[in-house]
C-alpha positions as CSV (number, residue, x, y, z in Angstrom):
1,M,36.3,8.5,-40.1
2,K,36.2,5.4,-37.8
3,R,37.4,7.6,-34.9
4,T,34.7,10.2,-35.5
5,L,32.0,7.5,-35.5
6,M,33.3,6.0,-32.3
7,T,33.4,9.4,-30.6
8,L,29.9,10.2,-31.8
9,A,28.6,6.8,-30.6
10,A,30.2,7.3,-27.2
11,A,28.8,10.8,-26.9
12,L,25.3,9.5,-27.8
13,L,25.5,6.8,-25.1
14,L,26.7,9.3,-22.5
15,V,23.9,11.7,-23.2
16,T,21.3,8.9,-23.3
17,G,22.5,7.6,-20.0
18,I,22.4,11.0,-18.3
19,T,18.9,11.7,-19.6
20,N,17.6,8.3,-18.3
21,Q,19.2,8.8,-14.9
22,T,17.5,12.3,-14.6
23,A,14.1,10.9,-15.7
24,D,14.5,8.0,-13.2
25,A,15.2,10.3,-10.3
26,R,12.0,12.2,-11.0
27,T,9.8,9.2,-11.4
28,H,11.2,6.8,-8.8
29,Y,8.5,6.1,-6.4
30,K,6.6,3.2,-4.8
31,T,2.8,2.9,-4.5
32,I,1.1,1.9,-1.3
33,K,-2.6,1.2,-0.7
34,V,-3.6,3.0,2.4
35,S,-6.6,4.1,4.5
36,A,-6.5,7.9,4.7
37,T,-8.2,9.8,7.6
38,A,-7.9,13.5,8.4
39,Y,-7.0,15.7,11.4
40,C,-6.7,19.4,12.1
41,E,-4.3,19.8,15.0
42,M,-2.3,23.1,15.0
43,G,0.7,22.3,17.3
44,R,4.0,20.8,16.6
45,T,4.5,17.6,14.7
46,A,6.7,14.6,15.6
47,T,9.5,16.1,13.6
48,G,9.2,19.5,15.3
49,Y,7.4,21.3,12.5
50,N,5.2,24.1,13.8
51,L,1.7,23.9,12.1
52,R,0.6,27.0,13.9
53,S,3.2,29.0,12.0
54,H,2.4,27.2,8.7
55,P,-1.4,26.4,8.8
56,N,-1.6,25.8,5.1
57,A,1.2,23.3,5.0
58,K,0.4,20.0,3.3
59,E,1.6,17.3,5.7
60,I,0.6,13.9,6.8
61,A,1.0,11.6,9.8
62,V,2.4,8.2,9.0
63,D,3.7,5.0,10.6
64,P,7.5,5.4,10.1
65,R,7.9,1.6,9.6
66,Y,5.9,2.0,6.3
67,I,6.7,5.6,5.2
68,K,9.8,7.3,6.4
69,L,9.4,10.7,8.1
70,G,10.4,13.4,5.7
71,S,9.2,11.5,2.6
72,K,7.4,13.4,-0.2
73,V,4.1,11.7,-0.8
74,Y,1.4,12.2,-3.5
75,I,-2.2,11.7,-2.3
76,P,-5.0,11.8,-4.9
77,G,-7.5,14.5,-4.0
78,Y,-5.0,16.3,-1.7
79,G,-1.8,16.8,-3.6
80,T,1.8,16.4,-2.6
81,A,2.6,16.4,1.1
82,I,5.5,15.7,3.4
83,A,5.4,12.9,6.0
84,R,6.1,15.0,9.2
85,D,4.0,13.5,11.9
86,T,3.1,10.2,13.7
87,G,0.1,9.3,15.8
88,G,-0.9,6.8,18.4
89,R,-3.5,5.3,16.1
90,I,-1.5,5.5,13.0
91,K,-0.4,1.9,12.7
92,G,0.5,0.1,9.4
93,R,-0.9,1.3,6.2
94,I,-2.9,4.2,7.6
95,I,-2.1,7.9,7.0
96,D,-3.7,11.0,8.6
97,V,-4.0,14.0,6.3
98,H,-3.6,17.4,7.8
99,F,-6.2,20.1,7.2
100,K,-6.4,23.7,8.5
101,T,-10.0,23.4,9.8
102,R,-12.1,20.8,11.4
103,H,-14.8,21.2,8.8
104,Q,-12.2,20.4,6.0
105,A,-11.1,17.3,8.0
106,I,-14.7,16.1,8.4
107,M,-15.4,16.6,4.7
108,W,-12.4,14.5,3.8
109,G,-13.7,11.6,6.0
110,R,-12.0,8.2,5.5
111,K,-10.8,7.1,2.1
112,H,-9.0,4.1,0.7
113,L,-6.4,5.3,-1.7
114,T,-3.3,4.3,-3.6
115,I,-0.5,6.8,-2.8
116,K,2.9,7.4,-4.3
117,V,5.9,7.7,-2.0
118,Y,8.9,9.3,-3.7
119,R,12.3,8.2,-2.7
């Protein structure tokens, strides 16, 4: 009986630990307050991604000192994007959100947002 209870307790701890690790992996992010502007270039990004071939791709330009290239980022009002580009005027806590058309970029304007950067 004692051995059965110990085995059951060990199994419960093991399952609980695995579940918590899985949940942590999905929700592990940091928040950053940024100024978000928009652009509509259709060439290649700093990482070599071809926007002409993928015009509807959700991607952003970042300062790699604050957000690593390749990071998945959630932007309110835009959705989840990948940090694939940099820019000469993207310094510090500024991001540039990619849109397919100039009209969409102008409609976005400049926003001050809190974004989630997943690790």
